[in-house]
BALOBA-1460 file (C-alpha; in Angstrom, 3 decimals):
// residues 207
<rec num="1" residu="x" x="108.986" y="118.128" z="106.100"/>
<rec num="2" residu="x" x="111.769" y="118.015" z="108.633"/>
<rec num="3" residu="x" x="114.879" y="117.924" z="106.734"/>
<rec num="4" residu="x" x="117.261" y="115.982" z="109.282"/>
<rec num="5" residu="x" x="114.487" y="112.773" z="109.098"/>
<rec num="6" residu="x" x="114.550" y="112.920" z="105.401"/>
<rec num="7" residu="x" x="118.702" y="113.171" z="105.464"/>
<rec num="8" residu="x" x="118.981" y="110.046" z="106.957"/>
<rec num="9" residu="x" x="119.582" y="106.794" z="105.917"/>
<rec num="10" residu="x" x="116.814" y="104.404" z="104.820"/>
<rec num="11" residu="x" x="116.612" y="101.735" z="107.685"/>
<rec num="12" residu="x" x="116.801" y="104.327" z="109.946"/>
<rec num="13" residu="x" x="114.235" y="106.677" z="108.474"/>
<rec num="14" residu="x" x="111.734" y="103.813" z="108.095"/>
<rec num="15" residu="x" x="112.400" y="102.392" z="111.360"/>
<rec num="16" residu="x" x="111.046" y="105.902" z="113.006"/>
<rec num="17" residu="x" x="108.233" y="106.014" z="110.192"/>
<rec num="18" residu="x" x="106.610" y="102.538" z="110.627"/>
<rec num="19" residu="x" x="107.281" y="102.892" z="114.978"/>
<rec num="20" residu="x" x="105.104" y="106.688" z="114.378"/>
<rec num="21" residu="x" x="103.097" y="105.535" z="111.418"/>
<rec num="22" residu="x" x="102.168" y="102.892" z="113.926"/>
<rec num="23" residu="x" x="101.217" y="104.178" z="116.854"/>
<rec num="24" residu="x" x="99.202" y="107.139" z="115.131"/>
<rec num="25" residu="x" x="97.178" y="105.021" z="113.759"/>
<rec num="26" residu="x" x="96.208" y="102.453" z="116.735"/>
<rec num="27" residu="x" x="96.383" y="105.435" z="119.144"/>
<rec num="28" residu="x" x="95.505" y="108.708" z="117.389"/>
<rec num="29" residu="x" x="97.884" y="111.819" z="117.713"/>
<rec num="30" residu="x" x="96.273" y="112.710" z="121.110"/>
<rec num="31" residu="x" x="97.341" y="109.146" z="122.932"/>
<rec num="32" residu="x" x="100.840" y="108.388" z="121.061"/>
<rec num="33" residu="x" x="103.694" y="107.790" z="122.710"/>
<rec num="34" residu="x" x="106.710" y="108.670" z="122.010"/>
<rec num="35" residu="x" x="108.760" y="106.497" z="123.800"/>
<rec num="36" residu="x" x="106.459" y="103.743" z="122.634"/>
<rec num="37" residu="x" x="107.941" y="105.166" z="118.903"/>
<rec num="38" residu="x" x="111.328" y="105.067" z="119.866"/>
<rec num="39" residu="x" x="111.047" y="101.385" z="121.087"/>
<rec num="40" residu="x" x="109.960" y="100.363" z="118.283"/>
<rec num="41" residu="x" x="111.565" y="102.290" z="115.702"/>
<rec num="42" residu="x" x="115.279" y="100.992" z="118.507"/>
<rec num="43" residu="x" x="116.432" y="104.329" z="118.785"/>
<rec num="44" residu="x" x="116.548" y="106.823" z="122.205"/>
<rec num="45" residu="x" x="113.689" y="108.620" z="122.599"/>
<rec num="46" residu="x" x="116.327" y="111.916" z="123.054"/>
<rec num="47" residu="x" x="117.645" y="110.490" z="119.681"/>
<rec num="48" residu="x" x="114.195" y="110.554" z="118.094"/>
<rec num="49" residu="x" x="114.056" y="114.592" z="118.756"/>
<rec num="50" residu="x" x="117.148" y="115.349" z="117.538"/>
<rec num="51" residu="x" x="115.586" y="114.163" z="114.482"/>
<rec num="52" residu="x" x="112.747" y="116.378" z="115.059"/>
<rec num="53" residu="x" x="111.386" y="118.893" z="117.730"/>
<rec num="54" residu="x" x="107.540" y="117.320" z="118.820"/>
<rec num="55" residu="x" x="105.392" y="114.532" z="118.441"/>
<rec num="56" residu="x" x="102.943" y="117.493" z="116.902"/>
<rec num="57" residu="x" x="106.401" y="117.563" z="113.305"/>
<rec num="58" residu="x" x="106.847" y="113.875" z="114.002"/>
<rec num="59" residu="x" x="102.557" y="113.648" z="113.570"/>
<rec num="60" residu="x" x="102.516" y="116.113" z="110.162"/>
<rec num="61" residu="x" x="105.572" y="115.126" z="109.192"/>
<rec num="62" residu="x" x="104.356" y="111.506" z="108.810"/>
<rec num="63" residu="x" x="101.379" y="112.431" z="107.845"/>
<rec num="64" residu="x" x="102.856" y="114.528" z="104.653"/>
<rec num="65" residu="x" x="105.602" y="111.564" z="104.312"/>
<rec num="66" residu="x" x="102.739" y="109.049" z="103.232"/>
<rec num="67" residu="x" x="100.615" y="111.807" z="102.021"/>
<rec num="68" residu="x" x="103.573" y="112.066" z="99.044"/>
<rec num="69" residu="x" x="104.304" y="108.175" z="99.440"/>
<rec num="70" residu="x" x="100.965" y="107.171" z="98.185"/>
<rec num="71" residu="x" x="100.643" y="110.005" z="95.691"/>
<rec num="72" residu="x" x="103.358" y="108.463" z="93.939"/>
<rec num="73" residu="x" x="103.794" y="104.973" z="94.300"/>
<rec num="74" residu="x" x="100.064" y="104.091" z="94.037"/>
<rec num="75" residu="x" x="97.692" y="106.823" z="92.364"/>
<rec num="76" residu="x" x="100.280" y="108.139" z="89.890"/>
<rec num="77" residu="x" x="101.450" y="104.552" z="89.317"/>
<rec num="78" residu="x" x="97.797" y="103.273" z="88.710"/>
<rec num="79" residu="x" x="96.446" y="102.613" z="84.454"/>
<rec num="80" residu="x" x="92.913" y="104.262" z="84.090"/>
<rec num="81" residu="x" x="92.626" y="104.199" z="80.694"/>
<rec num="82" residu="x" x="91.888" y="99.872" z="81.738"/>
<rec num="83" residu="x" x="87.937" y="100.359" z="81.574"/>
<rec num="84" residu="x" x="87.636" y="96.350" z="83.646"/>
<rec num="85" residu="x" x="86.956" y="97.097" z="86.965"/>
<rec num="86" residu="x" x="88.276" y="93.732" z="88.272"/>
<rec num="87" residu="x" x="91.405" y="94.390" z="86.081"/>
<rec num="88" residu="x" x="92.001" y="98.233" z="88.012"/>
<rec num="89" residu="x" x="90.721" y="96.432" z="91.202"/>
<rec num="90" residu="x" x="94.016" y="94.059" z="90.478"/>
<rec num="91" residu="x" x="96.557" y="96.639" z="89.335"/>
<rec num="92" residu="x" x="95.351" y="98.288" z="92.770"/>
<rec num="93" residu="x" x="96.132" y="95.611" z="95.303"/>
<rec num="94" residu="x" x="99.748" y="94.886" z="93.636"/>
<rec num="95" residu="x" x="100.620" y="98.779" z="94.040"/>
<rec num="96" residu="x" x="99.458" y="98.296" z="97.769"/>
<rec num="97" residu="x" x="101.182" y="94.418" z="98.608"/>
<rec num="98" residu="x" x="104.265" y="96.738" z="97.229"/>
<rec num="99" residu="x" x="103.864" y="99.429" z="99.673"/>
<rec num="100" residu="x" x="102.646" y="97.406" z="102.408"/>
<rec num="101" residu="x" x="106.486" y="95.235" z="101.726"/>
<rec num="102" residu="x" x="108.023" y="98.326" z="103.680"/>
<rec num="103" residu="x" x="105.261" y="99.925" z="104.868"/>
<rec num="104" residu="x" x="103.030" y="97.866" z="107.119"/>
<rec num="105" residu="x" x="100.359" y="99.847" z="108.224"/>
<rec num="106" residu="x" x="100.154" y="102.739" z="105.135"/>
<rec num="107" residu="x" x="97.278" y="101.168" z="104.592"/>
<rec num="108" residu="x" x="95.550" y="102.153" z="107.644"/>
<rec num="109" residu="x" x="97.080" y="106.129" z="106.440"/>
<rec num="110" residu="x" x="93.785" y="107.571" z="106.536"/>
<rec num="111" residu="x" x="92.938" y="107.067" z="110.300"/>
<rec num="112" residu="x" x="95.616" y="110.077" z="110.633"/>
<rec num="113" residu="x" x="92.769" y="112.528" z="109.478"/>
<rec num="114" residu="x" x="91.179" y="112.134" z="112.497"/>
<rec num="115" residu="x" x="90.248" y="115.135" z="114.744"/>
<rec num="116" residu="x" x="92.755" y="116.004" z="117.260"/>
<rec num="117" residu="x" x="93.043" y="117.852" z="120.429"/>
<rec num="118" residu="x" x="94.923" y="120.072" z="118.919"/>
<rec num="119" residu="x" x="93.387" y="122.991" z="116.843"/>
<rec num="120" residu="x" x="96.507" y="123.516" z="116.341"/>
<rec num="121" residu="x" x="96.780" y="120.037" z="114.298"/>
<rec num="122" residu="x" x="93.761" y="119.970" z="113.266"/>
<rec num="123" residu="x" x="94.313" y="123.470" z="111.333"/>
<rec num="124" residu="x" x="97.169" y="121.630" z="109.126"/>
<rec num="125" residu="x" x="95.252" y="118.675" z="108.573"/>
<rec num="126" residu="x" x="92.521" y="120.858" z="107.273"/>
<rec num="127" residu="x" x="94.904" y="122.823" z="105.293"/>
<rec num="128" residu="x" x="96.229" y="119.104" z="103.786"/>
<rec num="129" residu="x" x="93.236" y="118.028" z="103.052"/>
<rec num="130" residu="x" x="91.958" y="119.919" z="100.484"/>
<rec num="131" residu="x" x="95.546" y="119.786" z="98.812"/>
<rec num="132" residu="x" x="95.312" y="116.193" z="99.201"/>
<rec num="133" residu="x" x="91.772" y="115.611" z="97.731"/>
<rec num="134" residu="x" x="92.763" y="118.671" z="95.110"/>
<rec num="135" residu="x" x="95.374" y="115.385" z="93.869"/>
<rec num="136" residu="x" x="92.980" y="112.174" z="93.559"/>
<rec num="137" residu="x" x="90.601" y="113.242" z="91.197"/>
<rec num="138" residu="x" x="90.153" y="109.650" z="89.814"/>
<rec num="139" residu="x" x="88.966" y="106.744" z="91.482"/>
<rec num="140" residu="x" x="88.362" y="103.123" z="91.299"/>
<rec num="141" residu="x" x="85.288" y="102.552" z="90.144"/>
<rec num="142" residu="x" x="85.064" y="106.062" z="87.739"/>
<rec num="143" residu="x" x="84.971" y="105.547" z="84.324"/>
<rec num="144" residu="x" x="84.687" y="101.779" z="84.171"/>
<rec num="145" residu="x" x="83.420" y="99.205" z="81.484"/>
<rec num="146" residu="x" x="79.593" y="98.480" z="81.927"/>
<rec num="147" residu="x" x="79.250" y="96.497" z="79.088"/>
<rec num="148" residu="x" x="80.470" y="93.634" z="80.164"/>
<rec num="149" residu="x" x="78.196" y="93.522" z="82.983"/>
<rec num="150" residu="x" x="75.356" y="91.019" z="82.583"/>
<rec num="151" residu="x" x="71.760" y="93.134" z="81.275"/>
<rec num="152" residu="x" x="69.552" y="94.024" z="83.453"/>
<rec num="153" residu="x" x="71.774" y="94.503" z="86.926"/>
<rec num="154" residu="x" x="71.938" y="97.589" z="88.199"/>
<rec num="155" residu="x" x="75.141" y="98.977" z="87.758"/>
<rec num="156" residu="x" x="75.595" y="100.926" z="90.848"/>
<rec num="157" residu="x" x="74.188" y="98.267" z="93.350"/>
<rec num="158" residu="x" x="77.002" y="96.193" z="91.820"/>
<rec num="159" residu="x" x="80.059" y="98.282" z="92.386"/>
<rec num="160" residu="x" x="78.743" y="98.500" z="95.179"/>
<rec num="161" residu="x" x="78.546" y="95.495" z="95.991"/>
<rec num="162" residu="x" x="82.013" y="95.133" z="95.103"/>
<rec num="163" residu="x" x="83.358" y="97.622" z="96.760"/>
<rec num="164" residu="x" x="82.440" y="95.992" z="100.225"/>
<rec num="165" residu="x" x="83.959" y="92.592" z="98.672"/>
<rec num="166" residu="x" x="87.355" y="94.711" z="98.213"/>
<rec num="167" residu="x" x="87.249" y="96.181" z="101.577"/>
<rec num="168" residu="x" x="86.149" y="93.063" z="103.108"/>
<rec num="169" residu="x" x="89.505" y="91.635" z="100.888"/>
<rec num="170" residu="x" x="91.434" y="93.801" z="102.589"/>
<rec num="171" residu="x" x="91.311" y="93.664" z="105.706"/>
<rec num="172" residu="x" x="91.648" y="90.513" z="105.959"/>
<rec num="173" residu="x" x="95.090" y="90.838" z="104.358"/>
<rec num="174" residu="x" x="95.650" y="93.249" z="106.375"/>
<rec num="175" residu="x" x="94.681" y="91.221" z="109.462"/>
<rec num="176" residu="x" x="97.255" y="88.069" z="107.874"/>
<rec num="177" residu="x" x="99.801" y="91.047" z="108.323"/>
<rec num="178" residu="x" x="99.293" y="92.043" z="111.802"/>
<rec num="179" residu="x" x="99.197" y="88.121" z="113.206"/>
<rec num="180" residu="x" x="102.870" y="87.384" z="111.084"/>
<rec num="181" residu="x" x="106.407" y="89.397" z="110.748"/>
<rec num="182" residu="x" x="105.909" y="90.995" z="107.380"/>
<rec num="183" residu="x" x="108.497" y="89.471" z="106.312"/>
<rec num="184" residu="x" x="107.264" y="85.590" z="106.556"/>
<rec num="185" residu="x" x="104.192" y="86.482" z="104.274"/>
<rec num="186" residu="x" x="103.775" y="84.294" z="100.742"/>
<rec num="187" residu="x" x="102.260" y="87.599" z="98.474"/>
<rec num="188" residu="x" x="102.962" y="84.917" z="95.449"/>
<rec num="189" residu="x" x="100.168" y="83.227" z="97.258"/>
<rec num="190" residu="x" x="98.192" y="86.222" z="98.672"/>
<rec num="191" residu="x" x="98.434" y="87.888" z="94.899"/>
<rec num="192" residu="x" x="96.966" y="83.716" z="93.514"/>
<rec num="193" residu="x" x="94.090" y="83.586" z="96.482"/>
<rec num="194" residu="x" x="93.816" y="87.754" z="94.982"/>
<rec num="195" residu="x" x="93.155" y="86.065" z="90.549"/>
<rec num="196" residu="x" x="90.598" y="83.270" z="92.114"/>
<rec num="197" residu="x" x="88.895" y="85.789" z="94.037"/>
<rec num="198" residu="x" x="88.416" y="88.044" z="91.171"/>
<rec num="199" residu="x" x="87.441" y="85.287" z="88.559"/>
<rec num="200" residu="x" x="83.957" y="85.024" z="91.167"/>
<rec num="201" residu="x" x="83.133" y="87.615" z="91.054"/>
<rec num="202" residu="x" x="83.672" y="88.050" z="87.360"/>
<rec num="203" residu="x" x="80.808" y="84.981" z="87.180"/>
<rec num="204" residu="x" x="78.129" y="86.843" z="89.167"/>
<rec num="205" residu="x" x="78.926" y="90.177" z="87.364"/>
<rec num="206" residu="x" x="79.680" y="89.706" z="83.824"/>
<rec num="207" residu="x" x="78.174" y="87.810" z="80.824"/>
């Protein structure tokens, strides 16, 4: 990672990271505008390029930074000894919400992995993907307590239904973020709705 960006104060660093992540998520590497990133970060383009040499370096820095952040603040903090799928999903959401507060576009991070028009960037992403996948062995739906499910249910199909509903709830949270200032979001209300949502899912799938 470029040391100049890492040496910045967290407010300026996060302003650049959030602006860059948003632009790369929305437009992809090829169409992303460094002018837009600099403007949204509240700095001049010349100053931004004092910290990074070019758009490719910024893109890969953003990719590496959020890969490391997600591993540190999400994957490694997940307690996979919890076997209840809904409790596991609950803690997953709490960790995600903590990250969203600081980085509103972080749940769209995977969109950075799409193929670009740059062979050099594609090769860099491919090499990073191998490392990333090897470090994320645990999956949310693996090794859960299936004894809690009602008799006669197809567990694998139930997992798929729960996954789809989980994606829907996540998309709703993201839509709320897109339509409001992150600082104004009522996270306690989101968590309350989340608890009610899981209670209803338990009624459907559990004994």
